[in-house]
C-alpha positions, 0 to 999 in steps of 0.5 A: 792977640798972638804973643808967640815969636812971629815968623814961619816956624821951621822943622829942622832935622839935626839927626845927622849932627846932634844925637841928643836933640835930633829935631828942633823948631826954629824961626828967623828973627829980626837981625838973627839968622834963626832962633830955636823955639824948641828942641825935641830930644830922642831918648829911650822913653821918646823914640826918634820917630815920636820926637820928629812927630813932636817937632813937626807938630810944634812947627805947625802950631802958629799956622794951625792957630791962625786957621782956628781963628779964621774958622771961628770968625767964619762960623760967627760971621755966617750967623751974623750975616744971615738974619734969623740964622742960628747956630745949631747944637753941633755948631755951638759945640764946635764954636765953644771948642774953638774958643777954648783951644784959642784961649789956651794957646793965647793966654797971657804969660807972666 
C-alpha cells in the first residue's frame, strides 16, 4: 500500500551551512548514506521558522500515516469484534475522514 521511500525520515538543520535551503528531510536508503526527500527553503515569503516547521511536518509524515492506518483499523475492528455494535455518527465521520486522508496520501503516482 505505501509507496513512499521507506525508512525513518529525518529532519536536517542545515542553516549553518546552507542559507537558501536551511532545512531538509532525508532518509537513509539501501547502499546510500542518505537521500534528500525534501528541501524547505527560507526566503522572503517563507520565514525561516515556517520553513523549519514545514520540514518537521514532512519528516513526521510516514509515522503519521502509519498511525492513521492503525487508528482506522482499530476503529473498524472494534465494531467488528462486538456483535451488534454500530458506528455512531461521530465515528462514521472520523472513519470517512481517515479513509479520505489515507487515500490522498497513498494514491497511485504515475
